[in-house]
C-alpha positions, 0 to 999 in steps of 0.5 A, a space after each residue: 927725698 924718695 916717696 918711700 922715705 916718707 913716714 906716711 906712705 902714699 895710698 898706692 904704696 900698699 898695693 901691688 906694683 903694676 907689671 910695667 915696674 917689674 919690666 923696667 927694673 929687669 930690663 938691663 936699662 931698657 936693653 931687654 932681649 931686643 937683639 934676640 927678637 931682631 934676629 928671629 925671622 919667624 915673627 914680624 913682632 916682638 915677644 914678652 917684655 920687648 913688646 913694651 921695651 921698644 916704646 922707650 926707644 920711640 916705637 910701637 908695634 902695630 899691624 894693618 887692622 884692615 886686613 887682620 881678619 883676612 890674615 887670621 882666616 888664612 892662618 897668618 899672623 897679623 901683618 906686623 910692623 913698627 911706628 917710629 916717632 922721632 925726637 925733634 925738640 921744637 919741631 925744627 928740621 933741616 932740608 938735608 935731613 928731610 931728604 934722607 927721611 923721605 928716601 927711607 919712607 919711600 923705600 922701606 915703609 909699608 905706607 910710604 908716607 911721613 906723618 907730622 904729629 901734634 907732638 911737633 915731630 914726624 912718624 914713620 908708619 909701617 916699618 918692618 922689623 928687619 929695617 929697624 936697625 938701618 932706620 935708627 942708624 940712618 937717623 943717627 947719621 943725620 943727627 937725629 934719634 927716637 929715644 924717649 918719644 914714647 913710654 914712661 919718659 919725658 917725650 918730645 918737647 914742644 915749642 911755639 913755632 913763631 916765625 915772626 918774633 924770630 929772636 924770641 923764638 930762637 931763645 925759647 927754642 934753645 931752652 926747649 932743646 936744653 930741657 929735652 937733653 937734660 931729661 933724656 935717659 943716661 943709659 946707653 941702651 938705645 945706642 947699644 941696641 940700635 946703633 952698635 948692635 951690642 949685646 950686654 947680658 949682665 945687669 950688675 955690670 950695667 949698674 956699675 957703669 950707668 946711672 939715671 940720676 933724674 929718671 931713676 932705675 924704673 924711670 917715670 910712673 907714666 908718660 910725661 909731656 912738656 911744652 914751651 909757649 910764647 904768648 899770645 899764641 898757644 899753638 902748642 896747647 900748653 894746658 894739655 901737658 904735664 909740664 909747661 914753660 910760658 916765656 916771659 919777656 923783659 922790657 927789651 923784648 928779651 927772654 927773662 924767665 918762664 911761668 911754670 904750669 903743671 898737671 895738664 892731661 887730656 886722656 881718660 877712659 870711658 866709664 872710669 870715673 877715676 880718670 879725667 882730663 884737666 888743664 895745667 895749674 900754675 906753680 910760679 915764675 922762675 928766672 932763666 938760670 933756674 929753668 933746668 932746675 925747675 924742670 928736673 925738680 918737677 920730673 923727680 917729684 913726679 918720679 917719686 910720688 907718682 902712682 906706680 900701682 895703677 897706671 890709669 892714675 899715674 900721670 902728673 895731674 893725679 899726683 897733684 890731686 893726691 899731694 894737693 897743688 900746694 904740697 906738690 909746689 913745696 916739694 918741687 921748691 925743696 928739690 930745686 933749692 929756691 921758691 917760685 916767684 909769683 906768676 908773671 902776667 901773660 895772656 893767650 889770645 889764639 891757637 892754630 897756625 898762621 897759614 900762608 906767608 908771614 914776614 919775620 925779622 931780617 927780611 925773611 919769609 915763612 910759609 906755613 902749609 896746611 897738611 890735613 891730619 899731618 899726612 904727607 904722602 903722594 895722592 892724585 892732585 896732591 903729591 905732597 910728599 914729592 912737593 916737600 922733597 923738591 922744596 927740600 932740594 932747593 930750600 936754604 932755610 929750615 923746616 918747622 913742624 908745628 904742634 897742629 900737624 902743619 909744616 913751615 918752610 921757614 927763613 926764606 930769602 926774598 929772592 927765593 920766595 917766588 920759587 918756593 911758592 911756585 913749587 908749593 902750588 905745583 904740588 898742592 901744598 898751597 890750595 885755595 880751596 882749604 877753608 878756615 874751618 879745615 885749617 882749625 881741624 885735627 885728628 889722631 891716626 886711629 885706624 888702620 894702624 893704632 891698636 887702641 882705636 875704637 873708631 875712625 879719625 884721620 880717614 873720616 876727618 876730611 868728609 866730616 869737615 866738608 859737611 861741617 863747612 856746609 853747615 857753616 855756609 848754611 848759617 852764613 858763617 863761612 868766614 868763621 870757624 869752630 876748633 874741631 878735633 876727632 880722636 879714635 879713642 879717649 887716649 887724648 892723641 887728637 887733643 879733642 879735650 881742648 877743642 870747641 867740638 871734640 869727637 871721641 871714638 866709642 865704637 865703629 861709626 859712633 862717637 861721644 860729642 863734647 862741646 864748650 872748649 874755647 879758642 884760647 885752649 884753656 877750657 875742657 869741653 863737656 860731654 853733650 851727646 853719647 855714642 851717636 853716629 856722624 849723621 846724628 852729630 851733624 844734626 845736633 851741630 846744625 841746631 847748635 850752629 844755627 842758634 850760635 848764628 842768631 844769638 851770639 854776641 859780637 865775635 863770640 866763639 862757638 864754645 863760649 856761646 854754648 856756655 853763655 846760652 846755658 846749653 852746657 856748663 863749663 868743666 872745672 878741674 875735678 873728676 866729679 865735675 867731668 863725669 857729673 851728667 846732672 850738670 848737662 841740662 840738655 842731655 837726652 835721657 
């Protein structure tokens, strides 16, 4: 039942639709006039609706902001290029695919790098417009694509990168792939534009040929993120996604079904009290044979009831706020034809990745390499890109990109272990100087390519963590860690709103400091200091970490301590609570 069929209209239905709704409905199922723009040599970018439409094909138009002012002074347009994000459910990629990906990055991208994202895939940064079709055709030739990794669709589906319980992981990974495929758009627009270069003008003809039974003609109201997790490891941050499937095992250790959680999301807008981050909420348990039906029912409920007037309030968490959780659950149950069973017991105990070697089943080894901020490139002393290429040439297993921006060289046979380790050390993929604190850090891309960036993130993370390591050593805590994340704006890409220390960019060189998340990833940190510099942040953390060192209970994490000590109060899933400064007793006037 579509929302417009309800007798009582939703609040947003009496308001004008966001222009994105017009754009989608007039796009010829996402084709637009993209092919015309590809043939235009006068600009490196896309015009009009096409600027937005390419996002449905997994791309964003960007430019090098470091030289933007210089080019404008010379009366040149900004140096425009595209970001491409690959669709890679569960993050698994084969060595032969990696070799081709590496070759394209070296020969055709402005930054000559591969960036691993916390959406468990890779991105190209700096692809010129003239190389877009060759890039998509290359991906297609090796069994990959970028459809539905951005814009108003279900994006790349995450899955726990568990290299130990490989049998259970394989079962969960297969469902991650099935969910991804089931929720893809049915339109041939991606293939027509990027693979065939086929121009189709008539939307009437398309309407006769194509249908979008799940996403609908105007797709979803806003972006939609999905994850599959295997407790006790919450390495995919399930509480920050619109829809989550938590794997449940039977008495024989086999996958028997999933707990379904909905409504997580980490983005907000500075000063806009109608926006807020929150964690996912429990709908119930479904057996394996109802998993895809549950996924479809959640997505179509969000499709029909999500806000299409105000995009800042269009994510699933706001739909649940408007419908209530019970109302949302009832609608999902009606659409999937069965009721949820009660949530099965589960518990998350940790996040992050197991850096280094771990031994899995079938005498296979798995090497997780720490990649700071996910950036794989060649630098002095750290030729990571060449190292990954050399390993791909000899590796007989597969690679797994993690949701923490690292990479696993997976399924290494005992007899190949020494060679893989030697290559990893030679090229800096194994570095003994990497501290535990650094391993538990993360950042978004931010400057110079992200148009939304307000402050630096990736480029300042290394030095910030070095200073944080000094504070940890000063207070005799070098063997411990605090989950720390930096994001250049409040859009949520760095997942700072699920960290113990979260820095959210406010302006160049200035950040909001949030503290009080937990190691399990189930608590939103609270604003502690606003619009301050790194020097001020480090001074604040020096005092807080000093107190933690002296006053902590046994094995008490930093985020738990600042709440127990009354330094801050925990955030609940409420916009009023998130923005209520009265609950922060130590914030300066």
